[in-house]
C-alpha positions in Angstrom: 88.5 52.5 -128.9 90.4 55.6 -129.2 93.1 55.8 -131.5 96.7 55.2 -130.2 100.1 55.4 -131.2 99.8 52.3 -133.4 97.8 53.9 -136.3 96.9 51.4 -138.6 97.7 52.3 -142.4 96.7 49.8 -144.9 98.7 49.8 -148.1 95.6 50.0 -150.2 92.2 51.5 -149.5 88.8 52.2 -151.2 86.2 54.6 -150.0 82.7 53.6 -151.7 80.1 56.2 -151.5 77.1 57.5 -153.3 77.8 60.9 -154.5 80.3 63.5 -155.0 81.3 65.2 -151.8 79.9 62.4 -149.7 83.9 61.4 -149.2 84.7 64.8 -148.2 82.2 65.1 -145.6 82.7 61.8 -144.2 86.0 60.5 -143.9 88.5 62.3 -146.1 90.3 63.4 -143.2 91.3 60.0 -142.2 91.9 59.1 -145.9 94.2 62.0 -146.2 96.3 60.5 -143.3 96.8 57.1 -144.8 97.7 58.6 -147.9 100.3 60.7 -146.2 101.6 57.6 -144.7 102.3 56.0 -148.0 98.6 54.4 -148.8 97.1 54.0 -152.5 93.3 55.0 -152.0 90.8 54.7 -154.7 87.7 56.7 -154.8 84.7 54.6 -156.1 81.4 57.0 -156.6 78.1 55.3 -157.4 76.7 58.2 -159.0 78.1 61.4 -160.6 75.5 63.7 -158.8 73.5 64.3 -161.9 70.7 65.6 -160.2 72.4 67.3 -157.5 72.5 70.9 -159.1 69.0 72.9 -158.7 69.4 74.8 -162.2 66.6 73.9 -164.7 69.0 75.6 -167.3 71.7 72.8 -167.0 71.0 69.3 -168.5 71.8 66.3 -166.3 74.9 65.8 -168.9 75.8 69.3 -168.1 75.7 68.7 -164.3 77.6 65.4 -164.6 80.5 67.0 -166.3 80.4 69.6 -163.4 80.4 67.4 -160.5 82.8 64.7 -162.0 85.3 67.7 -162.5 84.9 68.7 -159.1 85.1 65.3 -157.8 88.4 64.9 -159.5 89.7 67.9 -158.1 88.7 67.1 -154.8 90.3 63.5 -155.1 93.4 65.5 -156.5 93.8 67.7 -153.3 93.5 64.8 -151.1 95.9 62.8 -152.9 94.0 59.9 -154.1 95.3 57.5 -156.5 92.1 57.4 -158.3 88.5 58.1 -158.7 86.0 55.8 -160.7 82.1 56.6 -161.2 79.9 54.0 -161.9 77.3 55.9 -163.8 74.3 54.8 -161.7 71.2 57.1 -161.6 71.4 59.7 -158.9 68.3 60.1 -156.5 67.2 56.8 -157.6 70.1 54.4 -156.6 69.2 50.9 -155.9 71.6 48.2 -154.2 70.9 45.9 -157.3 72.9 42.9 -158.2 74.1 44.8 -161.3 75.6 47.5 -158.8 77.1 44.9 -156.7 78.8 43.4 -159.7 80.2 47.0 -160.5 81.8 47.2 -157.3 83.1 43.7 -157.0 84.9 44.3 -160.4 86.5 47.7 -158.6 87.3 45.6 -155.4 89.0 42.8 -157.7 90.8 45.3 -159.9 92.2 47.4 -157.4 92.6 44.8 -154.6 91.9 47.2 -151.4 93.4 45.9 -147.9 90.4 48.3 -146.3 87.1 49.4 -147.8 85.3 52.4 -146.2 81.6 52.9 -146.8 78.7 54.3 -144.5 76.2 52.5 -142.7 73.3 51.2 -144.5 71.1 51.1 -141.2 71.0 55.0 -140.6 67.8 56.3 -141.9 67.7 59.4 -139.6 69.8 61.4 -137.3 68.5 64.0 -134.6 65.2 65.7 -135.7 65.7 67.5 -138.8 67.9 65.1 -141.1 66.6 61.9 -142.8 69.5 60.2 -144.4 69.5 60.1 -148.1 68.2 56.5 -149.9 71.2 56.6 -152.3 73.5 57.0 -149.0 71.7 53.6 -147.8 71.7 52.2 -151.1 75.5 52.5 -152.0 76.4 51.0 -148.8 74.4 48.1 -148.7 75.9 47.5 -152.1 79.3 48.1 -150.8 79.0 45.6 -147.8 77.4 43.0 -150.0 80.2 43.6 -152.6 83.0 43.4 -150.1 81.7 40.3 -148.3 81.2 37.6 -149.6 81.2 38.5 -153.1 84.6 39.9 -154.2 86.4 37.2 -152.2 84.2 34.1 -153.4 85.6 33.0 -156.8 82.4 31.1 -157.7 80.5 34.5 -157.3 80.5 36.6 -160.5 83.0 34.0 -161.9 82.8 35.4 -165.2 85.0 38.6 -164.3 88.0 36.1 -164.5 87.6 36.4 -168.3 88.4 40.4 -167.7 91.5 38.9 -165.8 90.1 39.7 -162.2 90.5 36.8 -159.6 88.6 37.0 -156.1 90.1 39.4 -153.4 89.4 39.2 -149.7 89.4 42.6 -148.0 91.0 42.8 -144.4 89.1 45.5 -143.0 86.0 47.6 -143.2 85.5 50.9 -142.0 81.9 52.3 -141.5 81.8 56.0 -141.4 79.4 57.4 -139.1 78.1 58.6 -135.7 76.5 55.6 -134.0 78.0 52.4 -132.7 81.5 53.7 -133.6 84.5 52.2 -132.0 87.6 53.9 -133.5 88.1 57.9 -133.5 90.9 59.1 -135.8 92.8 62.1 -135.0 92.5 64.3 -137.8 94.1 67.4 -136.2 96.8 67.5 -139.3 94.5 67.1 -142.3 91.2 69.0 -141.5 92.4 72.0 -143.2 93.2 69.8 -146.5 89.6 68.0 -145.9 87.8 71.3 -146.1 89.9 72.3 -148.8 89.0 69.2 -150.7 85.2 69.9 -149.7 85.6 73.6 -151.2 86.3 71.9 -154.6 82.7 71.0 -155.1 81.8 74.8 -155.8 78.4 73.9 -157.3 77.1 72.7 -153.9 79.1 75.0 -151.3 78.2 78.2 -153.5 78.7 81.1 -151.1 78.6 78.7 -147.8 82.2 78.2 -146.2 82.0 74.7 -144.5 85.2 75.3 -142.7 83.1 76.2 -139.3 80.4 73.4 -139.5 83.0 70.6 -140.1 85.4 71.8 -137.4 82.3 71.6 -135.1 81.5 68.4 -135.9 85.0 66.8 -136.0 85.2 68.6 -132.3 82.1 66.9 -131.4 83.2 63.6 -132.4 86.4 64.1 -130.5 85.1 65.3 -127.3 86.8 63.6 -124.4 89.2 61.6 -126.8 92.0 63.6 -126.0 92.3 65.2 -129.7 91.0 68.5 -131.0 89.5 66.8 -134.1 88.3 63.0 -135.2 86.6 61.0 -137.6 84.7 58.0 -136.2 84.2 54.6 -137.8 83.1 51.3 -136.9 85.7 48.8 -138.1 84.8 45.2 -138.9 87.9 42.9 -139.1 87.3 40.3 -141.9 90.9 38.7 -142.0 93.1 38.3 -139.0 96.6 39.7 -138.6 97.9 36.0 -138.9 95.5 34.8 -141.7 96.1 38.2 -143.5 99.9 37.5 -143.6 99.6 33.8 -144.5 97.4 34.8 -147.7 99.8 37.6 -149.1 102.6 35.1 -148.3 100.6 32.2 -150.5 99.9 34.9 -153.1 103.4 35.7 -153.6 104.7 32.3 -154.1 101.9 31.1 -156.3 103.1 31.3 -160.3 100.9 33.7 -162.4 99.1 35.2 -159.3 99.8 38.8 -158.5 99.3 39.5 -154.8 97.8 43.0 -153.5 100.2 45.7 -154.1 
C-alpha cells in the first residue's frame, strides 16, 4: 500500500527500540510527520547504549551519560514529548518477562494509540549485515508487551497499584525493509531526521549521515511517487469501529481516564 492523501495520524504514539540512534536511523521521519500533525510521541529505549563507544578510557557510567544526553537532544529536535530509558544492559538485552513488564508499564502510563518498533524476525540483511541481537530482543519484548499483555487486565495486574490500568493499542508499525505494506513520504521531514541523527555525535564522529540516509530513503521510495520514504508493516489490532466504541465507553465511565 502506498501512502495516499488520508495520512493516518495517531493522537499518541510510542516508539520502542533497543538503543540511542535506532529511532533516528529507522523511523524518525514518520514520527516527526506525526508530531507536526499534532501527535504526542514518546520514545522508549531499552538500553542507554552503554557499550556503544569504543573508548576504554570512558567508564560505562560516563558512556551512559553521553548517550542519554545525545538521545534527549535528538528527541528534542524531533519534537518528541518525552523519552524513557529502561536501563537494560547494552549488548546483552534479552526479551525477559521483566523487560516485558517495564514496557507494559510505559504503555499503560502513556496510552499510545500506535506503537512503532522493529522486526524481531530479521537476522540478516544482504551479505554484510547481521541484525544486532539487541534489536531483535527489543522488538520481541515490545510486541509481546503490546499484545496481549498491556491490554489484558489480568496480566501484570499488580500495576493497578500504581494507577495503571490495561490499555489496548490500536495499531502497530513494524519498521524495516521486508514485508512492508506502507510507505510514508518523508520528503518534508528527512532533513530534521538527519539533524536528529547528527545529535548522536559519539556515533557519527566525522561521518556525515546525510548522503546514506537519503540514499536509503530514496531506495524505499523507488516507484512510489515520492522522493524519500520510510516503510512499515502495519498491524491493526483494533478496527476503527471498535476503537471509537472503546474511546466512547472510557469517556463515560466514572473514574476512568480515556487516552488523551
